[in-house]
C-alpha positions in Angstrom: 94.1 111.0 106.8 97.4 112.9 106.5 99.4 114.1 103.5 103.1 115.0 104.2 105.0 117.0 101.6 108.7 117.2 102.7 111.3 119.5 101.2 108.5 121.4 99.4 109.9 123.3 96.4 113.2 121.5 96.4 112.6 120.5 92.7 110.5 122.5 90.2 107.3 121.0 88.9 106.3 120.8 85.3 102.9 122.4 84.4 101.0 119.1 84.5 102.7 118.2 87.8 101.6 121.5 89.4 98.0 120.9 88.2 98.0 117.4 89.7 99.3 118.8 92.9 96.6 121.5 92.9 94.0 118.7 92.5 95.5 116.8 95.4 95.5 119.9 97.7 92.0 120.8 96.6 90.8 117.2 97.4 92.4 117.5 100.9 91.1 121.0 101.5 88.9 121.0 104.7 88.8 117.2 104.8 92.3 116.0 105.5 95.4 117.2 107.3 98.4 118.4 105.3 102.0 118.9 106.7 104.5 120.8 104.5 108.2 121.3 105.3 110.0 123.9 103.3 112.6 126.7 103.6 110.9 128.7 100.8 108.5 131.5 101.8 105.1 131.8 100.1 106.2 134.7 97.9 108.8 132.4 96.1 106.5 129.4 95.5 105.8 130.7 92.0 109.4 129.9 91.3 108.8 126.1 91.4 105.1 126.0 90.5 105.5 128.4 87.5 101.9 129.7 87.5 100.9 132.7 89.6 97.2 131.9 89.8 97.7 128.3 90.5 100.3 129.2 93.2 97.8 131.6 94.8 95.0 129.0 94.8 97.3 126.4 96.4 98.5 128.8 99.1 95.0 129.9 99.8 93.8 126.4 100.4 96.8 125.5 102.6 96.8 128.6 104.9 93.0 128.6 105.5 92.5 126.9 108.9 96.2 126.3 109.1 98.7 126.3 112.0 102.1 127.5 110.8 105.3 126.7 112.7 108.1 128.9 111.6 111.6 128.2 112.7 114.4 130.7 112.4 118.1 130.4 112.9 120.8 128.1 111.6 120.0 124.7 110.0 119.7 121.9 112.6 121.3 119.6 110.1 124.3 121.8 109.5 124.8 122.4 113.2 125.0 118.7 113.8 127.0 117.7 110.7 130.4 116.1 110.9 131.8 118.8 108.6 131.6 122.2 110.4 
């Protein structure tokens, strides 16, 4: 089983939405694979989850046993857009 969360943090979550997300991440923890795409570093996740303890718990579950791929440089989408 695989859960993919694309554009993580693009929109802020309400408190109940953040709690539901925590429940989903907790359910997946150590049993399912999770892929997250985001351009927001961990230290700024509280900005869209709005709860420091909840954010720490989610990050803790996601990074334990994780493989992180970090890409730097210009946006691939911007480099290949028609408007440059």
